[in-house]
BALOBA-1460 file (C-alpha; in Angstrom, 3 decimals):
// residues 364
<rec num="1" residu="m" x="17.758" y="-11.533" z="62.288"/>
<rec num="2" residu="d" x="18.591" y="-9.465" z="65.376"/>
<rec num="3" residu="l" x="19.614" y="-11.492" z="68.432"/>
<rec num="4" residu="t" x="20.300" y="-8.544" z="70.703"/>
<rec num="5" residu="v" x="18.437" y="-8.139" z="73.970"/>
<rec num="6" residu="p" x="18.181" y="-4.813" z="75.819"/>
<rec num="7" residu="a" x="20.417" y="-4.436" z="78.838"/>
<rec num="8" residu="a" x="18.880" y="-5.424" z="82.151"/>
<rec num="9" residu="p" x="17.367" y="-2.571" z="84.154"/>
<rec num="10" residu="n" x="19.396" y="-0.957" z="86.915"/>
<rec num="11" residu="l" x="17.889" y="-1.739" z="90.300"/>
<rec num="12" residu="a" x="17.986" y="0.181" z="93.562"/>
<rec num="13" residu="a" x="19.701" y="-2.699" z="95.364"/>
<rec num="14" residu="e" x="23.121" y="-3.602" z="96.716"/>
<rec num="15" residu="a" x="23.214" y="-6.714" z="94.515"/>
<rec num="16" residu="y" x="20.924" y="-8.646" z="92.219"/>
<rec num="17" residu="f" x="20.898" y="-11.760" z="90.059"/>
<rec num="18" residu="l" x="18.489" y="-13.285" z="87.550"/>
<rec num="19" residu="q" x="18.899" y="-16.858" z="86.345"/>
<rec num="20" residu="d" x="16.999" y="-19.336" z="84.218"/>
<rec num="21" residu="f" x="16.257" y="-22.401" z="86.328"/>
<rec num="22" residu="y" x="16.497" y="-25.115" z="83.675"/>
<rec num="23" residu="t" x="19.638" y="-23.999" z="81.860"/>
<rec num="24" residu="g" x="21.411" y="-22.007" z="84.556"/>
<rec num="25" residu="k" x="21.875" y="-19.131" z="82.099"/>
<rec num="26" residu="v" x="22.418" y="-15.784" z="83.804"/>
<rec num="27" residu="l" x="20.124" y="-13.112" z="82.381"/>
<rec num="28" residu="a" x="21.103" y="-10.191" z="84.620"/>
<rec num="29" residu="e" x="23.519" y="-9.539" z="87.465"/>
<rec num="30" residu="n" x="25.167" y="-6.824" z="89.509"/>
<rec num="31" residu="n" x="27.575" y="-7.388" z="92.406"/>
<rec num="32" residu="a" x="26.509" y="-11.034" z="92.145"/>
<rec num="33" residu="d" x="29.553" y="-12.360" z="94.021"/>
<rec num="34" residu="k" x="29.773" y="-9.650" z="96.668"/>
<rec num="35" residu="r" x="29.650" y="-11.116" z="100.172"/>
<rec num="36" residu="l" x="26.655" y="-9.669" z="101.980"/>
<rec num="37" residu="a" x="24.627" y="-10.344" z="105.083"/>
<rec num="38" residu="p" x="21.720" y="-12.639" z="104.087"/>
<rec num="39" residu="a" x="19.389" y="-12.063" z="107.072"/>
<rec num="40" residu="s" x="16.534" y="-14.583" z="106.919"/>
<rec num="41" residu="l" x="17.499" y="-15.744" z="103.426"/>
<rec num="42" residu="t" x="19.759" y="-17.963" z="105.532"/>
<rec num="43" residu="k" x="16.674" y="-20.069" z="106.183"/>
<rec num="44" residu="i" x="16.658" y="-21.320" z="102.608"/>
<rec num="45" residu="m" x="19.757" y="-23.303" z="103.560"/>
<rec num="46" residu="t" x="18.283" y="-24.227" z="106.938"/>
<rec num="47" residu="v" x="15.273" y="-25.922" z="105.364"/>
<rec num="48" residu="y" x="17.433" y="-27.372" z="102.556"/>
<rec num="49" residu="v" x="19.561" y="-29.171" z="105.137"/>
<rec num="50" residu="v" x="16.438" y="-30.473" z="106.885"/>
<rec num="51" residu="f" x="14.976" y="-31.622" z="103.553"/>
<rec num="52" residu="r" x="18.216" y="-33.512" z="102.883"/>
<rec num="53" residu="e" x="17.918" y="-35.209" z="106.247"/>
<rec num="54" residu="i" x="14.345" y="-36.210" z="105.434"/>
<rec num="55" residu="g" x="15.340" y="-37.372" z="101.960"/>
<rec num="56" residu="g" x="18.076" y="-39.522" z="103.482"/>
<rec num="57" residu="g" x="15.631" y="-41.201" z="105.867"/>
<rec num="58" residu="r" x="17.309" y="-39.755" z="108.968"/>
<rec num="59" residu="l" x="14.339" y="-37.542" z="109.811"/>
<rec num="60" residu="h" x="10.584" y="-37.649" z="109.215"/>
<rec num="61" residu="l" x="7.935" y="-34.958" z="108.943"/>
<rec num="62" residu="d" x="5.941" y="-36.436" z="111.828"/>
<rec num="63" residu="d" x="8.955" y="-36.634" z="114.155"/>
<rec num="64" residu="v" x="8.741" y="-34.202" z="117.063"/>
<rec num="65" residu="a" x="11.341" y="-31.821" z="118.435"/>
<rec num="66" residu="t" x="11.522" y="-30.604" z="122.018"/>
<rec num="67" residu="i" x="11.790" y="-26.824" z="122.160"/>
<rec num="68" residu="s" x="14.767" y="-25.568" z="124.163"/>
<rec num="69" residu="q" x="15.027" y="-22.370" z="126.134"/>
<rec num="70" residu="k" x="17.542" y="-21.086" z="123.592"/>
<rec num="71" residu="a" x="15.100" y="-21.647" z="120.729"/>
<rec num="72" residu="r" x="12.229" y="-20.062" z="122.636"/>
<rec num="73" residu="e" x="14.235" y="-16.969" z="123.516"/>
<rec num="74" residu="t" x="15.801" y="-16.385" z="120.087"/>
<rec num="75" residu="s" x="15.203" y="-12.768" z="119.105"/>
<rec num="76" residu="g" x="13.544" y="-11.474" z="115.955"/>
<rec num="77" residu="s" x="10.645" y="-12.970" z="114.018"/>
<rec num="78" residu="r" x="9.188" y="-16.036" z="115.657"/>
<rec num="79" residu="m" x="6.690" y="-18.858" z="115.521"/>
<rec num="80" residu="f" x="5.882" y="-18.393" z="119.244"/>
<rec num="81" residu="l" x="7.064" y="-21.797" z="120.421"/>
<rec num="82" residu="e" x="6.837" y="-22.726" z="124.094"/>
<rec num="83" residu="i" x="9.740" y="-24.135" z="126.115"/>
<rec num="84" residu="n" x="9.655" y="-27.957" z="126.402"/>
<rec num="85" residu="s" x="6.747" y="-28.234" z="123.981"/>
<rec num="86" residu="q" x="6.807" y="-31.042" z="121.422"/>
<rec num="87" residu="v" x="6.434" y="-29.769" z="117.866"/>
<rec num="88" residu="k" x="6.277" y="-31.777" z="114.650"/>
<rec num="89" residu="i" x="9.070" y="-31.257" z="112.153"/>
<rec num="90" residu="e" x="6.539" y="-30.390" z="109.455"/>
<rec num="91" residu="d" x="5.111" y="-27.580" z="111.597"/>
<rec num="92" residu="l" x="8.588" y="-26.251" z="112.351"/>
<rec num="93" residu="l" x="9.430" y="-26.236" z="108.649"/>
<rec num="94" residu="k" x="6.289" y="-24.280" z="107.844"/>
<rec num="95" residu="g" x="7.091" y="-21.953" z="110.726"/>
<rec num="96" residu="v" x="10.463" y="-21.234" z="109.120"/>
<rec num="97" residu="i" x="9.277" y="-21.020" z="105.506"/>
<rec num="98" residu="i" x="6.021" y="-19.100" z="105.945"/>
<rec num="99" residu="q" x="6.420" y="-17.268" z="109.258"/>
<rec num="100" residu="s" x="10.220" y="-16.875" z="109.091"/>
<rec num="101" residu="g" x="10.460" y="-18.048" z="112.690"/>
<rec num="102" residu="n" x="13.911" y="-17.707" z="114.210"/>
<rec num="103" residu="d" x="12.793" y="-19.889" z="117.102"/>
<rec num="104" residu="a" x="11.714" y="-22.615" z="114.671"/>
<rec num="105" residu="s" x="15.057" y="-22.380" z="112.834"/>
<rec num="106" residu="v" x="17.022" y="-22.928" z="116.036"/>
<rec num="107" residu="a" x="14.688" y="-25.743" z="117.110"/>
<rec num="108" residu="l" x="15.245" y="-27.571" z="113.820"/>
<rec num="109" residu="a" x="19.003" y="-27.028" z="114.014"/>
<rec num="110" residu="e" x="19.186" y="-28.421" z="117.541"/>
<rec num="111" residu="h" x="17.008" y="-31.413" z="116.695"/>
<rec num="112" residu="v" x="19.013" y="-32.343" z="113.585"/>
<rec num="113" residu="a" x="22.542" y="-31.698" z="114.846"/>
<rec num="114" residu="g" x="22.359" y="-31.362" z="118.635"/>
<rec num="115" residu="s" x="23.386" y="-27.716" z="118.566"/>
<rec num="116" residu="e" x="23.033" y="-24.734" z="116.266"/>
<rec num="117" residu="e" x="26.821" y="-24.538" z="115.923"/>
<rec num="118" residu="t" x="27.076" y="-28.115" z="114.649"/>
<rec num="119" residu="f" x="24.125" y="-27.516" z="112.327"/>
<rec num="120" residu="a" x="25.964" y="-24.527" z="110.867"/>
<rec num="121" residu="e" x="28.796" y="-26.905" z="109.998"/>
<rec num="122" residu="l" x="26.307" y="-28.999" z="108.036"/>
<rec num="123" residu="m" x="25.099" y="-25.845" z="106.288"/>
<rec num="124" residu="n" x="28.644" y="-24.995" z="105.267"/>
<rec num="125" residu="q" x="29.322" y="-28.530" z="104.029"/>
<rec num="126" residu="h" x="26.306" y="-28.312" z="101.741"/>
<rec num="127" residu="a" x="27.366" y="-24.846" z="100.605"/>
<rec num="128" residu="v" x="30.757" y="-26.218" z="99.558"/>
<rec num="129" residu="r" x="29.148" y="-29.199" z="97.803"/>
<rec num="130" residu="l" x="26.836" y="-26.886" z="95.843"/>
<rec num="131" residu="g" x="29.701" y="-24.597" z="94.834"/>
<rec num="132" residu="m" x="28.608" y="-21.594" z="96.892"/>
<rec num="133" residu="a" x="32.044" y="-19.980" z="96.842"/>
<rec num="134" residu="n" x="31.137" y="-16.766" z="98.685"/>
<rec num="135" residu="t" x="29.077" y="-18.204" z="101.525"/>
<rec num="136" residu="h" x="29.710" y="-18.978" z="105.175"/>
<rec num="137" residu="f" x="27.122" y="-19.633" z="107.868"/>
<rec num="138" residu="v" x="27.412" y="-19.441" z="111.648"/>
<rec num="139" residu="n" x="23.729" y="-19.776" z="112.562"/>
<rec num="140" residu="a" x="20.437" y="-21.152" z="111.275"/>
<rec num="141" residu="d" x="18.304" y="-17.996" z="111.445"/>
<rec num="142" residu="g" x="20.407" y="-15.263" z="109.835"/>
<rec num="143" residu="l" x="20.869" y="-13.002" z="112.839"/>
<rec num="144" residu="p" x="23.826" y="-10.664" z="112.227"/>
<rec num="145" residu="n" x="27.365" y="-11.970" z="112.586"/>
<rec num="146" residu="p" x="30.464" y="-10.710" z="110.736"/>
<rec num="147" residu="d" x="31.347" y="-14.290" z="109.723"/>
<rec num="148" residu="h" x="27.865" y="-14.983" z="108.348"/>
<rec num="149" residu="y" x="27.533" y="-14.029" z="104.692"/>
<rec num="150" residu="t" x="26.521" y="-15.148" z="101.214"/>
<rec num="151" residu="s" x="26.085" y="-13.688" z="97.722"/>
<rec num="152" residu="a" x="23.288" y="-13.211" z="95.232"/>
<rec num="153" residu="r" x="24.725" y="-15.854" z="92.896"/>
<rec num="154" residu="d" x="25.141" y="-18.372" z="95.723"/>
<rec num="155" residu="l" x="21.552" y="-17.857" z="96.839"/>
<rec num="156" residu="a" x="20.342" y="-18.577" z="93.302"/>
<rec num="157" residu="t" x="22.466" y="-21.738" z="93.250"/>
<rec num="158" residu="l" x="20.968" y="-22.872" z="96.551"/>
<rec num="159" residu="t" x="17.412" y="-22.056" z="95.522"/>
<rec num="160" residu="s" x="17.826" y="-23.929" z="92.264"/>
<rec num="161" residu="a" x="19.035" y="-27.019" z="94.131"/>
<rec num="162" residu="l" x="16.135" y="-26.828" z="96.579"/>
<rec num="163" residu="i" x="13.498" y="-26.575" z="93.851"/>
<rec num="164" residu="k" x="15.089" y="-29.342" z="91.783"/>
<rec num="165" residu="e" x="15.644" y="-31.789" z="94.624"/>
<rec num="166" residu="f" x="12.504" y="-31.209" z="96.692"/>
<rec num="167" residu="p" x="9.535" y="-30.233" z="94.511"/>
<rec num="168" residu="e" x="7.153" y="-31.944" z="96.929"/>
<rec num="169" residu="y" x="8.189" y="-29.552" z="99.725"/>
<rec num="170" residu="y" x="8.828" y="-26.471" z="97.628"/>
<rec num="171" residu="k" x="5.062" y="-25.905" z="97.392"/>
<rec num="172" residu="w" x="5.141" y="-24.662" z="101.006"/>
<rec num="173" residu="f" x="7.053" y="-21.577" z="99.851"/>
<rec num="174" residu="s" x="3.931" y="-20.347" z="98.053"/>
<rec num="175" residu="q" x="1.692" y="-20.745" z="101.105"/>
<rec num="176" residu="q" x="0.566" y="-17.277" z="102.153"/>
<rec num="177" residu="e" x="-0.257" y="-17.906" z="105.797"/>
<rec num="178" residu="f" x="0.262" y="-20.451" z="108.564"/>
<rec num="179" residu="t" x="-1.419" y="-20.809" z="111.944"/>
<rec num="180" residu="y" x="0.356" y="-22.227" z="114.974"/>
<rec num="181" residu="n" x="-0.624" y="-21.947" z="118.629"/>
<rec num="182" residu="n" x="-3.776" y="-20.064" z="117.482"/>
<rec num="183" residu="i" x="-1.592" y="-17.353" z="115.950"/>
<rec num="184" residu="t" x="-1.894" y="-16.773" z="112.207"/>
<rec num="185" residu="q" x="1.012" y="-15.108" z="110.450"/>
<rec num="186" residu="h" x="1.285" y="-14.131" z="106.813"/>
<rec num="187" residu="n" x="4.089" y="-14.799" z="104.387"/>
<rec num="188" residu="r" x="6.150" y="-11.610" z="103.967"/>
<rec num="189" residu="n" x="6.736" y="-12.225" z="100.262"/>
<rec num="190" residu="l" x="4.452" y="-9.574" z="98.769"/>
<rec num="191" residu="l" x="4.826" y="-11.008" z="95.261"/>
<rec num="192" residu="l" x="2.788" y="-14.069" z="96.225"/>
<rec num="193" residu="g" x="-0.326" y="-11.928" z="96.307"/>
<rec num="194" residu="r" x="0.561" y="-9.765" z="93.315"/>
<rec num="195" residu="d" x="1.803" y="-12.212" z="90.695"/>
<rec num="196" residu="e" x="0.105" y="-15.592" z="90.414"/>
<rec num="197" residu="t" x="3.153" y="-17.060" z="88.659"/>
<rec num="198" residu="v" x="5.404" y="-16.381" z="91.673"/>
<rec num="199" residu="d" x="5.578" y="-19.433" z="93.965"/>
<rec num="200" residu="g" x="8.388" y="-18.499" z="96.383"/>
<rec num="201" residu="v" x="10.841" y="-18.086" z="97.873"/>
<rec num="202" residu="k" x="11.978" y="-16.128" z="100.970"/>
<rec num="203" residu="t" x="12.309" y="-12.643" z="102.404"/>
<rec num="204" residu="g" x="14.907" y="-11.281" z="104.789"/>
<rec num="205" residu="f" x="15.631" y="-8.132" z="106.740"/>
<rec num="206" residu="t" x="18.141" y="-6.811" z="109.244"/>
<rec num="207" residu="d" x="19.539" y="-3.318" z="109.599"/>
<rec num="208" residu="e" x="22.826" y="-4.549" z="108.133"/>
<rec num="209" residu="a" x="21.350" y="-6.573" z="105.251"/>
<rec num="210" residu="g" x="18.524" y="-4.239" z="104.320"/>
<rec num="211" residu="y" x="15.391" y="-5.669" z="102.731"/>
<rec num="212" residu="c" x="16.124" y="-8.781" z="100.679"/>
<rec num="213" residu="l" x="14.089" y="-11.238" z="98.617"/>
<rec num="214" residu="v" x="14.720" y="-14.389" z="96.646"/>
<rec num="215" residu="a" x="11.799" y="-14.965" z="94.272"/>
<rec num="216" residu="s" x="10.926" y="-17.604" z="91.715"/>
<rec num="217" residu="a" x="8.201" y="-17.677" z="89.100"/>
<rec num="218" residu="l" x="6.919" y="-20.224" z="86.602"/>
<rec num="219" residu="r" x="5.306" y="-18.955" z="83.409"/>
<rec num="220" residu="e" x="4.543" y="-21.274" z="80.491"/>
<rec num="221" residu="d" x="7.075" y="-23.895" z="81.666"/>
<rec num="222" residu="m" x="9.807" y="-21.267" z="82.014"/>
<rec num="223" residu="r" x="11.091" y="-20.839" z="85.568"/>
<rec num="224" residu="l" x="13.233" y="-17.884" z="86.612"/>
<rec num="225" residu="i" x="14.996" y="-17.267" z="89.920"/>
<rec num="226" residu="s" x="15.620" y="-13.662" z="90.958"/>
<rec num="227" residu="v" x="17.660" y="-12.443" z="93.916"/>
<rec num="228" residu="v" x="17.618" y="-8.880" z="95.199"/>
<rec num="229" residu="l" x="19.731" y="-7.882" z="98.201"/>
<rec num="230" residu="g" x="19.990" y="-4.640" z="100.127"/>
<rec num="231" residu="t" x="16.962" y="-2.566" z="99.189"/>
<rec num="232" residu="k" x="15.406" y="0.170" z="101.301"/>
<rec num="233" residu="s" x="11.967" y="-1.275" z="102.093"/>
<rec num="234" residu="a" x="9.677" y="-4.284" z="101.849"/>
<rec num="235" residu="l" x="7.906" y="-2.605" z="98.945"/>
<rec num="236" residu="a" x="11.210" y="-1.951" z="97.175"/>
<rec num="237" residu="r" x="12.435" y="-5.542" z="97.395"/>
<rec num="238" residu="a" x="9.146" y="-6.761" z="95.897"/>
<rec num="239" residu="r" x="9.167" y="-4.096" z="93.197"/>
<rec num="240" residu="e" x="12.770" y="-4.722" z="92.142"/>
<rec num="241" residu="n" x="12.263" y="-8.483" z="92.018"/>
<rec num="242" residu="q" x="9.160" y="-7.991" z="89.901"/>
<rec num="243" residu="t" x="11.173" y="-5.763" z="87.565"/>
<rec num="244" residu="l" x="13.825" y="-8.453" z="87.158"/>
<rec num="245" residu="l" x="11.290" y="-11.207" z="86.519"/>
<rec num="246" residu="n" x="9.361" y="-9.120" z="84.016"/>
<rec num="247" residu="y" x="12.578" y="-8.340" z="82.145"/>
<rec num="248" residu="g" x="13.438" y="-12.024" z="81.866"/>
<rec num="249" residu="y" x="10.019" y="-13.078" z="80.663"/>
<rec num="250" residu="r" x="9.652" y="-10.143" z="78.298"/>
<rec num="251" residu="f" x="12.851" y="-10.712" z="76.352"/>
<rec num="252" residu="y" x="13.590" y="-14.463" z="76.674"/>
<rec num="253" residu="e" x="11.807" y="-17.730" z="76.056"/>
<rec num="254" residu="s" x="12.639" y="-21.240" z="77.221"/>
<rec num="255" residu="h" x="12.102" y="-24.569" z="75.474"/>
<rec num="256" residu="r" x="12.718" y="-28.200" z="76.301"/>
<rec num="257" residu="l" x="14.347" y="-29.384" z="73.104"/>
<rec num="258" residu="y" x="14.886" y="-33.024" z="74.005"/>
<rec num="259" residu="e" x="13.737" y="-35.367" z="76.733"/>
<rec num="260" residu="g" x="16.472" y="-37.143" z="78.623"/>
<rec num="261" residu="k" x="16.938" y="-40.908" z="78.334"/>
<rec num="262" residu="k" x="14.922" y="-41.018" z="75.107"/>
<rec num="263" residu="s" x="16.399" y="-42.434" z="71.896"/>
<rec num="264" residu="l" x="17.640" y="-39.826" z="69.426"/>
<rec num="265" residu="q" x="19.619" y="-42.175" z="67.225"/>
<rec num="266" residu="e" x="19.778" y="-45.940" z="66.653"/>
<rec num="267" residu="v" x="23.246" y="-47.157" z="65.657"/>
<rec num="268" residu="r" x="24.969" y="-50.363" z="64.604"/>
<rec num="269" residu="v" x="26.954" y="-52.245" z="67.247"/>
<rec num="270" residu="w" x="29.742" y="-54.631" z="66.369"/>
<rec num="271" residu="k" x="30.666" y="-57.827" z="68.246"/>
<rec num="272" residu="g" x="27.746" y="-57.508" z="70.646"/>
<rec num="273" residu="n" x="24.855" y="-59.683" z="71.765"/>
<rec num="274" residu="s" x="22.707" y="-57.019" z="70.086"/>
<rec num="275" residu="q" x="23.382" y="-55.340" z="66.766"/>
<rec num="276" residu="t" x="21.682" y="-52.085" z="67.662"/>
<rec num="277" residu="l" x="22.148" y="-49.432" z="70.322"/>
<rec num="278" residu="h" x="19.974" y="-46.453" z="71.231"/>
<rec num="279" residu="l" x="21.755" y="-43.178" z="71.909"/>
<rec num="280" residu="g" x="20.244" y="-40.215" z="73.713"/>
<rec num="281" residu="l" x="20.899" y="-37.523" z="76.296"/>
<rec num="282" residu="a" x="21.522" y="-38.256" z="79.960"/>
<rec num="283" residu="e" x="18.968" y="-35.613" z="80.996"/>
<rec num="284" residu="d" x="16.442" y="-33.185" z="79.547"/>
<rec num="285" residu="l" x="17.958" y="-30.478" z="77.382"/>
<rec num="286" residu="y" x="16.518" y="-26.985" z="77.748"/>
<rec num="287" residu="v" x="17.468" y="-23.862" z="75.881"/>
<rec num="288" residu="i" x="16.763" y="-20.228" z="76.687"/>
<rec num="289" residu="i" x="16.965" y="-17.796" z="73.785"/>
<rec num="290" residu="p" x="15.809" y="-14.296" z="72.842"/>
<rec num="291" residu="r" x="12.096" y="-14.233" z="72.091"/>
<rec num="292" residu="r" x="10.893" y="-15.063" z="68.589"/>
<rec num="293" residu="q" x="14.162" y="-16.782" z="67.644"/>
<rec num="294" residu="y" x="13.016" y="-20.408" z="67.956"/>
<rec num="295" residu="k" x="12.964" y="-20.991" z="64.191"/>
<rec num="296" residu="g" x="16.633" y="-20.075" z="64.060"/>
<rec num="297" residu="l" x="17.667" y="-23.078" z="66.158"/>
<rec num="298" residu="n" x="19.585" y="-25.869" z="64.458"/>
<rec num="299" residu="a" x="20.589" y="-29.267" z="65.878"/>
<rec num="300" residu="v" x="23.270" y="-31.551" z="64.429"/>
<rec num="301" residu="i" x="23.948" y="-35.108" z="65.606"/>
<rec num="302" residu="s" x="27.306" y="-36.803" z="65.009"/>
<rec num="303" residu="v" x="27.897" y="-40.434" z="65.963"/>
<rec num="304" residu="d" x="31.130" y="-42.387" z="66.417"/>
<rec num="305" residu="k" x="31.989" y="-44.886" z="63.724"/>
<rec num="306" residu="k" x="32.346" y="-48.640" z="64.397"/>
<rec num="307" residu="i" x="30.931" y="-48.851" z="67.920"/>
<rec num="308" residu="t" x="32.120" y="-52.115" z="69.462"/>
<rec num="309" residu="a" x="30.755" y="-54.087" z="72.425"/>
<rec num="310" residu="p" x="30.961" y="-54.395" z="75.367"/>
<rec num="311" residu="i" x="29.147" y="-51.124" z="76.070"/>
<rec num="312" residu="r" x="28.106" y="-49.744" z="79.428"/>
<rec num="313" residu="q" x="24.965" y="-47.713" z="79.863"/>
<rec num="314" residu="g" x="26.012" y="-44.062" z="79.894"/>
<rec num="315" residu="d" x="29.093" y="-44.475" z="77.685"/>
<rec num="316" residu="a" x="29.390" y="-41.600" z="75.200"/>
<rec num="317" residu="f" x="29.371" y="-42.357" z="71.474"/>
<rec num="318" residu="g" x="28.505" y="-39.083" z="69.813"/>
<rec num="319" residu="k" x="27.622" y="-35.412" z="70.133"/>
<rec num="320" residu="l" x="24.559" y="-33.233" z="69.833"/>
<rec num="321" residu="k" x="25.315" y="-29.639" z="68.873"/>
<rec num="322" residu="v" x="22.632" y="-26.969" z="69.105"/>
<rec num="323" residu="s" x="23.205" y="-23.607" z="67.435"/>
<rec num="324" residu="l" x="21.261" y="-20.402" z="67.012"/>
<rec num="325" residu="q" x="22.117" y="-18.715" z="63.731"/>
<rec num="326" residu="d" x="25.633" y="-20.202" z="63.681"/>
<rec num="327" residu="n" x="26.236" y="-19.391" z="67.351"/>
<rec num="328" residu="l" x="26.921" y="-22.632" z="69.252"/>
<rec num="329" residu="l" x="24.688" y="-22.858" z="72.320"/>
<rec num="330" residu="f" x="25.257" y="-26.420" z="73.519"/>
<rec num="331" residu="e" x="27.408" y="-29.430" z="72.833"/>
<rec num="332" residu="k" x="26.171" y="-32.497" z="74.712"/>
<rec num="333" residu="n" x="27.295" y="-36.114" z="74.724"/>
<rec num="334" residu="l" x="25.061" y="-38.761" z="73.197"/>
<rec num="335" residu="v" x="25.202" y="-41.692" z="75.574"/>
<rec num="336" residu="a" x="24.231" y="-45.357" z="75.454"/>
<rec num="337" residu="l" x="20.745" y="-45.778" z="76.867"/>
<rec num="338" residu="e" x="21.263" y="-49.467" z="77.542"/>
<rec num="339" residu="p" x="24.246" y="-51.807" z="77.977"/>
<rec num="340" residu="v" x="25.342" y="-54.190" z="75.255"/>
<rec num="341" residu="e" x="27.326" y="-57.262" z="76.281"/>
<rec num="342" residu="s" x="29.878" y="-58.988" z="74.079"/>
<rec num="343" residu="g" x="28.334" y="-61.422" z="71.639"/>
<rec num="344" residu="n" x="29.181" y="-65.104" z="71.428"/>
<rec num="345" residu="i" x="32.329" y="-66.239" z="69.658"/>
<rec num="346" residu="l" x="30.566" y="-66.734" z="66.332"/>
<rec num="347" residu="r" x="29.157" y="-63.199" z="66.419"/>
<rec num="348" residu="r" x="32.544" y="-61.730" z="67.294"/>
<rec num="349" residu="l" x="34.327" y="-63.678" z="64.539"/>
<rec num="350" residu="y" x="31.657" y="-62.790" z="61.972"/>
<rec num="351" residu="d" x="31.754" y="-59.087" z="62.802"/>
<rec num="352" residu="s" x="35.567" y="-59.094" z="62.856"/>
<rec num="353" residu="t" x="35.523" y="-60.484" z="59.335"/>
<rec num="354" residu="l" x="33.061" y="-57.821" z="58.180"/>
<rec num="355" residu="l" x="35.148" y="-55.075" z="59.749"/>
<rec num="356" residu="m" x="38.286" y="-56.356" z="58.054"/>
<rec num="357" residu="m" x="36.476" y="-56.419" z="54.708"/>
<rec num="358" residu="e" x="35.267" y="-52.844" z="55.235"/>
<rec num="359" residu="k" x="38.781" y="-51.744" z="56.134"/>
<rec num="360" residu="s" x="40.119" y="-53.461" z="53.046"/>
<rec num="361" residu="d" x="37.526" y="-51.719" z="50.866"/>
<rec num="362" residu="d" x="38.357" y="-48.372" z="52.442"/>
<rec num="363" residu="g" x="41.994" y="-48.861" z="51.505"/>
<rec num="364" residu="k" x="41.313" y="-49.281" z="47.817"/>
């Protein structure tokens, strides 16, 4: 059976990257690690930092920020905030996500960190934590600066983290318009109106960066993230992203093979207060494979012999190997889904005797 997939199409872009969300598998890339100006794609990190603050209880959607003169006078796309006005954090977030407001980005940065410069330090700390090796931020809005850069791969990493950690807020990225101060502005992501499976993410443009777009789509439980940097027009960035997404969905399919924290194997436990232990995976296991190859998948479970208490939840006692036509795709630990404490002295003595008898029999 043929497992080959046609090469990804060549795009009219400085860099591009296509990744499966659930497995992290890279389906297409070109200049993926090249450091480039991100323009307003910067704002993906801006809102990610704010979401982290909200998630940590240090900020709330109904908190209000006072708009500074610096925020009001920030150049480029804007939400049209007024100096000294009080604006809810939720409105500022929507102003960044939907309207791409530079003024809203600076306002959020100042409210969270006191200054945009300090906020940029937070952005860089998160970039390091996420493994964004070719990224450095100096501002919250993406206005040009020689020390402000990222890469297509890093943007996919960031977008994946945002979608995974904040699904309740990610829905705002599919909103096609937002009205503030009686001014309605439309989302610049043209794919939102063209492809109903596309639900984000963010556009960007400066003369240096060109026209850029990070997009994500969900079709039949398969989510892809595509990044296109440095195209020649708004139409081109939408077209090239659509080409990437269509390639991924045309030639690959995704499946959730196993649900995390569900028992895959019940095993004998020695010297414990329970004689059985359930083993499973720590998290859901997804696979992405060439289309029409699902029947070629094979899973093999191997379990350690003579598992002895005490056992902590999460301890590994076996392996799950998934192959496609003899090609190993995954090898994952099987972990204890519950703890098992040591049994009483009678149980330990009884099981010790049984183990000695088994060992004696094995030696015959």
